[in-house]
C-alpha angles and dihedrals in degrees: 000000000000093000092050088053093050090049091050094049092048089048092051094047092052099045094042099045095100095031086241132015122022108268113244111266128222109239106251097021090113091050091048093051090045091052093043093051094047107046143019118251116240123169096221097047100059099124139112123020092333089049093057090052090050090049091055090049090050094048092049092052091053089047094054095044089050090060093076109010142052108227147168128225123232105209117234098157103153097021090268091150098029128352095215103040120090118286088229105040109197119226108196108215104174143328110279099218116103091236092059104029097092095035106068117012128163116246090199116119107218094218093055092045092052091051090052092048093053091049094043102044093092091062095071137064112276089356091286097153130191106287128180111229107160129043115204124168088340091305120122116228104204139189133201145145120268125270117297118242132204093281092065097038094058091058132328096222093055088044092055090051092057095038095057098036095240149015096286094080110133091228099043092116098023104117134021120226107247126214089249090054091051089049091053094045094051093070094074097171094058100029100108093041088056106045098035088045087063091046091054090048089055093047090051095046090056087047091240111169103157117063111188114196118197096187119124088205131063088220130006109244127197123179089347092307128118103232097169136024134193140220093252091063102038103136095211090051091227090157094052091112091061125079102249119201120186105200103165115206128179119267128241093274087068092064091066084077089049089058093042088056093061090263095299117144100178109102092013105128125181118236105246094181096075113124095241093056106095104137111098122202107268122179126161109254093232090065096052105053098090097043102073092217126139099222093181089074096056094115089060093050118107121225094272092051096046093049094047095050096046091049090051088051093051090046092051090052095049089044096051125117098250126082096242123135127219135231122202121189143155123182108298093005097232106097116028092022098059088041090066096033091055093046091049092050094047094043092052090043092051088056091053094246103117135023085018096174097051121103121221095265092048098050086047092055092047097051093044089048103039107025097040115017104035091040092060110258107170098225092161093058095040092051092049088056096040093244098144104180090134093059089041090062097060099034086053090066089090088069100056105048094102127095090257086081098042118112085198090074094061094046090051091051091054091055096048107124097210141001094246094060096095131099119291121241088255091054090051095050090050089061113107113252090244089059096044098049117182120349091218111025117100088205092061124103092244118020117192100187126048114212094223097047117124090228123100118269109277095023122121119243130196090237091059096040095053093065087097114059124234124244125049098253095044089042094052095045092051097047089046090053090052092047088050091050092056093046094048093051096045085053093053093047091048092050090049094050093048093051094040095052091050096049122011095023090063098054102034088111131023116262118263126215088224094065096252092141090073091055091047091053089046089052089049093051092048094047097051096045101257095123148356099021132097120277093242090070092061 
C-alpha cells in the first residue's frame, strides 16, 4: 500500500509540474540529479563509473558555456587549486556573438589570473578562492568562501575538524599542507598581510568593487575558537577600499524549517535573537535609494521577502553604470552562495541578457551542474538533514517572475527621452485589473505607489507611472520581454520540479515500513504546489 501511494505521488508530481504538458527535459538532467544526490563531488576522486558520469557533466557544461561565450579553462584536474571546485574552471572572456564581441571583453590575462589564484587561495576558508562565474556587461560576478582565520591557517585538517565539530566532516582529509604553505604560515607577524594582500590583488584584477557577505556572524566560532573571519571585521581594514555589504541570510540549517512547513517559505521568519547572530545588516546609503525598500525592517521579513529584497540589491549592483564586478560569499561558499549565484544567473538569463541561446532546460542543467554540483554543494548531507536549500532555490523562481526583478527595466529607464513620456492616467485606468495588480504592493506585477515616495498615499508619482514605457513599439517590446521572462522562469521551475520529484524527491528520506514515504511525498507535492493548494502559490 505504501509503495502504491509513493508511486502515485511521484506520478502526480511529474505529470502536474507544468500544469499541463510535461516540460522539455535536458538529456542527462536525471543522471545529474541522481549523481548529485548519491555522492559528494571531489575534484581528485573523479575515477571509475562515477568519474565517467562526472566527465559527461563537465563536458556538457563546457558545451553550454561555449554556445554564447569565448572562454578559457583554468585546470584543477586533481583538485590542485581547490579540492571542491570544478576540475575545469571556466573563465568567461567575452560573448561570442558578432554583435557583442566588441562591446564587452575581459581585459584579464588568464596566465596572470592563474598565478594570483594560486597565491591567494590560502586567504579564504577551505581554499575556496575568489572565482568569476558569470560575465555580464563585461563585469565579473564572482563567488568564494569567507576569509580564513587562524584556525585554518595553522592546518586545514585541524581546521576542518573544529569547523565540523568532529571527524565526520566531508573535507577533513581534502587537502595536504604543502611545504610552501608551511613556509607562508611560519611568518606569523606578516601572515595576514601576505595572504590577504594576494586576495585583494585578485579582487582588483577582476575589477571587483562590491563584496556582499551573507554571513549572520562576524566570525565563525567553534568551541570558542574563531575558525573564519570576514572582510567587515578585518582589524587592519585591508578591504576598506571595497564597498562592503553585510546582508545576513540564514544558513542551510534554517531550511530544515522550510521543509518541515510543507515547503512553504511564506511566513517563515529567521530568529535573529540567537546568541551566535552578531552581524547586522549594513548597506551604504547610496546603494539603497532606488530600491524603495525599508531595510530597517529586515528582521521582520519572511524568507520570501528577504530573498527577494537581497536579489533586488544584487541585481541593482551588477546593473549599475560603473564597470565594477561583484563578489558574493557566505562561510564556505557552497550553500547560500550558490543560491544567489544561481538566482542571478537565471534572472539575467530570463531577461535575455546572458546565455542568450540556451533553452530553459539547458540553463537549468548548467546552473545545477556548475553552480551547485561542481562547486561542492553537499546535497547528500543536506538531504539527510532535511536542509533543502537546493530545492528552495528553484522552487523560489515563482517569486521573481515580475518586472521588479528585471534588469531590462533599469536599462529602459536610462534610455527614456523625457519624463513626460510615460502613460497618462487615463491609459493606466484602462489597463485590466490583472495587468495592474495591486496599487500598493511591491510584490505586484504593476505597482502604482512606491512606499518611499514623497507623495501622499494614493497619489501617482512619475517613478511609478514610468514602469510602462511610452510609444507603441517600445511598449510592446518591453511588455513582450516581461511576459517572456515569466514564461521562461516558469518553464525552468517546472522542469526542475518534474526532474526532482522523480529522482531526489524519492530518496530525500529513508523508506519507512509504516508507509511514511507516501506521506512524505504527499507533503512534497503539497509544498511545491503540485496538488492541494491554491493557485496563487504557483
